N, C-alpha and C positions, 0 to 999 in steps of 0.2 A: 475484271484484267487492266481496266485502268489505274488502278492503284497497285498495281503488284511491280515493283522494282526488278523481278526476276525476269521482264518482260522487255525489257531493254535490248536484251540480245536481237532481238528480233527487228532492231533497227538494223542491223548488219544485213550482209548479204547473206543469204540462206543456202544449203548444199543444194546443187542443182538436183537431190534428188529429195530432198524435205530433210526437216529435223529426226532423230531417231525416234524420236516421244510420238510425233505426229505420224509417223510410218508403222508404230507401233496400235497407235488406237484403229489406223486404216485396217489394220491386218483384222483385228477383234470386229472391225463391221462387212469384212468382207466375208469371215468367217461363218456367218448364218447366209451365205448363198451357198452353203454345202463345196466350199473348198477352202483348204486350210492356204495363205498365200505368205511366204517366208517375207515378213517385214525390209529383211536386206535389198530385195527384188522390188517392192514398192516405190513407186515416185510419184511424189506429190504433182498435181499438175494443175490449171485453170480452169476446171470443167473438162468433160469430156471430149470437145471439141477441138480443145488443145492437146488432148491423150492422143487423138485418133492422128492430128498432124503431125506430132511427134513421133509417130509409128512409122505413119508412111515415112518421113523425111530421113527416120534411120535405113529405112528400107529399100527404097526407091530410089531410079535415078531418070530425070527428065524423060520422056518418052515412053516409059514402062506401062505398063498395062496392070490394070486394078481389076478384079473381078467382082461387079456388084449384081443386087437385085436391081430387076427395069425400074421400081420404083422403090426409094429408100430415102434416108436421111438426106436433106437437101443441101445439107452445108458441107457434104463430101464433095458435092461439084466444085465451090471456089477452091477449095482445098485443091483437088486436083488442078485445076487452072494454075495455082498460084506454083505448085510443084511442076509442072510442065508435063503432070499423067495422062494417061488415056483411062476412060472407064470402062469397062466391055459388060454392058447387061449381058444376064445369065438365063437360058430359061428356066420357069417356076411352076410350081402348080400351089396348093393350098397348104403344102409343110416347107414350102421355101423351095431353094433352091436345087436343082435336078441333081442329082451326082454326076449322071453321064453327060449332064451338060458341063460340069466345072470339068470334067475329064477332057471332053472332046474340045474344050476351049485353051487348055494348057497345051495339048498336041498340036492345037491350028495355031495359037500366036506366041504361046507361052505366058508366064506370068508373074508380077513380083508379091502378090497378094489377093488375098481374096477378103473383102469386105463384108460383114455382116453383124445383121441385129437382129439375133434371132428369137431375142422374149419380146412379148409382145412391140412387134415390128412396125415400126415407123414410116408409112403411117397406115398401114393395112390391118394394125393389131394382131395379127398372127402369132403364133408360138410357134414356134419348131420340134418336132417330136423327138424325143433321146433316139429312137430309130433311125431319121435323117441325121442328125447331129453326127453318130456313131460313124455312117456311110460317106459325110463331108469329110469327117476328121480321117477316114481311112484312106479317102482318095487325096488329101491334102498331106498324109504321112509318105503315101506312094512317091509323089511329086516332088516333096522337100517344100510346099507351098504353105506361105506362112498367111496364118488367118488372125486379122484384126477385127474382136467380139466389142462388139458396144452394146453396153449391158444395161445399162442405165435404168432400166425398167424391171430388175426382177426383183427387187426387192419389195415391189407392189404387186405380184402376181401369186397365184395359189398352186402349189404341186408344180413347181417349174424343172422342166428337165436341168441335169448338168450342166454345167458350162462349158464350154471347148474346150478354158482353159483345166478342166478337171481330167477331159479325156484328151487332151493332145498338148499337154505342158510345156514342148519341145518345143513348138511352133505357133502356141497361140500369144497375142498381144489383148492382153481383158482388159477394156477398159470401161470405168465409171464414172458416176460424179454423184454428188450430192444434190441434183439439182432437183431431181424429183421426185426422191425419198425426202427431202427436208427442207430445203429453200432453195430455189432460183437463182436468189439473191446472192447468197453464198457462193463464191464461183471456184467450188474447190471439186477435183475429181483426183482417179484416183488410177495409176496405167501399170499391170504387172507384165513385163515383158518374158519371154521365155528365157532360162536361166545364163543363155550363153552371150545375150543380145542386149544386158540388163547395161553394161559400159555404153553401148552403141548408143540406146536412146536417151540414156543421161546428157552426152553430147547433143544429141537431137534437140532436147528438151536448153540448153545454153542456147545454142543456135538460134531458137527462135526467139530468145531473150525475155522468156517470161515465166521464171520459176512461180510457181504456187505460192502465197501466200502465205507466209509463216502464222500471219494475224488472224487470218481467218481458218487455216488450219487450226490454231489453238482454240479457236473457238468448237470445231467440228470435235477436235480429240476430248475438250470437256464435256460437251454433251454426250459423246461415245462413251466416256470413263462413265459419266453419273446417270446414265439412263435414259436421258432426257432425248438422244436421236432415237431411241426404240418408242419411247411414248409417243415424238413430233411423228414419225412414220406409222404406227400405229394410227392416228388420230385421220393421218392424211386418208388412209387406206377405208379406213369408216367413212368420212365425206365422200373420197370418190366412189365407193361403192353406192352411196348413197345416191346421186349422181348420175350415177349410169344406170341405177333403175329407173329415173326420172325419162332419160336418154330412153330405154328399150321400151318405156309406157307409152312415149309419144310417137315413137318410129314403129310401133305397132301394126305389121302387116308389109312393113318394106323391108329390103334386103340392108340389113345392117351388123357391121361387124363392133362388138363392143365387150370383151371378155373379162372378166372379174379383176379388179386391179388396173383396168386403162384409164387412160387419162382422157382421152377424145373416143371419137367413134367414124367408122369410116361408115360411110351411108352411101349405097350404090344408088343412081337415081335411074327414074324409066326412061327409056327410050327417046321420049320424047324433050329430056334435057341434055343438053352440053354440058359439063362441067361449068366452063365459064359464066355461060349465060345464068347456072344458076347462083353462082357467086354475085354477079349484078343483081340480079333478082333480090339476093339476100342481102344485100348492104344499102338496098332501097328502101329495104324495111327494117334496118338496122341492127343487122344480123351479120357479124364478120364469120365466115367461113373459110377453106383451103379450097380449090379444085386440085385435081393428081397432076397438073402441068411441073409444078416446082419440084415435086417426087421424082420426074421421072428424067431417067438419063440421055434417054433418047428427046430431041429437040421436038419429035413428030410423035412421041407414043401419048396416048391423051386417051384416061381410062372416064367414063362416065360415073364420077365418084367424087365427092368431098370430103373435108378431115374436119370433124364438128368437134373439137375443142371444149371438155365440160368444167375445164377450172376458171376461167378467166372474169366469168359473172361474179359479184360480190356476195353473193346469196341464192339459196334454190330458189327462191321466187323469181328471181330475175332469168334466171338459166330457163326455168319452165319455162316464161313467157318468151323467151329466144326458142326455145327448143318446138313450142308451139306455132309459131310462127314457119318455122321453117316444114314442119310437117303440112301446115296449110299450104303453102309454097309447092311443094312436092306434086301436089295432087293436079293443082294448075297446068295450061300449058304453057309453054313460055311464051307466045304471042300474046296471051289473055292478061298475063301477070305485066307486062311492059307495058301492055295499053292502058291498064289497070291503077299502074304508077306514074303514067307521063301526068 
C-alpha cells in the first residue's frame, strides 16, 4: 500500500459513511451472516463501540431510556452517561430478555431503543434462539422500538440464528466490527441503519468527529477481496476452539458457559466465593479475570461469576497454566486462600 500512489486520496477527508469500494467490501463480509446488506446503507466506523455510540446519538435525546440486559457490554454505560441516557435493565432468562418484560418496560416508561448482544452475549456467552429473536422483533415492531444489534461475535459461532437486521430491517441498527473475527488493532466496524435513518446516522458519525479510517478500511477491503480475511477468521476459530476445550477440561465439574466460537468463558462460582474476592485472589496468583460487576447496569447487581478471557495468553501452555491456577482456586475457601497468599 505504501507504494501505491493512488492511495494519496485517502489523505483527504473521507465521506462520513466511508468510500464506496470499502462499503462494497463490507457488504461482501456481511453477506456471510445470512443477510445481504445494501452497500449504500453501510457506514464505516472506528469499531463497534463507535457504531453503537453513533446509533444512539442519532436516536436518543438526553433523559430518554434505553432498554438493556442486566449484564451487558460494559462500554454501553459510559456511552449512556456521555449522552445523558438512562439504562433500563430488563428481566431475562437463559434465552435473553423476556418479550413481556420489554412490553411492560415500554408501556410503563417508554423507551428510545433496545440494545442487545444476541450472539455469544458479553459476558454470559449465551446466544438467543430464533424463536426469542422473532418474539422480541414482534414486540419492537408493534411499539416502533428501534433495536441496536451489537453482533460482533456472530462470525465466530456455529449455526447462529438470523440477525435482527434480517428479521426487522426497518427498525434495526446492525453493528459489528473486525476486532474479534480478524484483529483488535484494526479499529474498523460496520454500522447498517434502517433505510429511512441512513442520513441521520451519517450526521451522527460526523458529529462525533471520528469517521472510519480510510487506510484501515483499505487494509480490510484488500483482505476481504483476496480471501485473506476468511483465512484469518478461520484460523482464529480453530485456535479459539482449542482454547475452549482447554477451559472445559480444566473447569470440568464446575458451572461454566463457553459455547463453540466463544473467546471467553463465564464461570459461575461456588456460594463460598464472592466475585470480587475471587478476582483479588486470582490476581495474587498472577491471573486476571473480570468480576460480574463491571457488566452490571445496576450498581448493586452482583452475580457470583467471573469472565475468563481465553485469548490474551500468548500460548496454549500459558493459558493452561492460568486455567489450572483458577480451577484450583475455585476449590478453596476464600479465607484459606487469602491466608495462604499473605
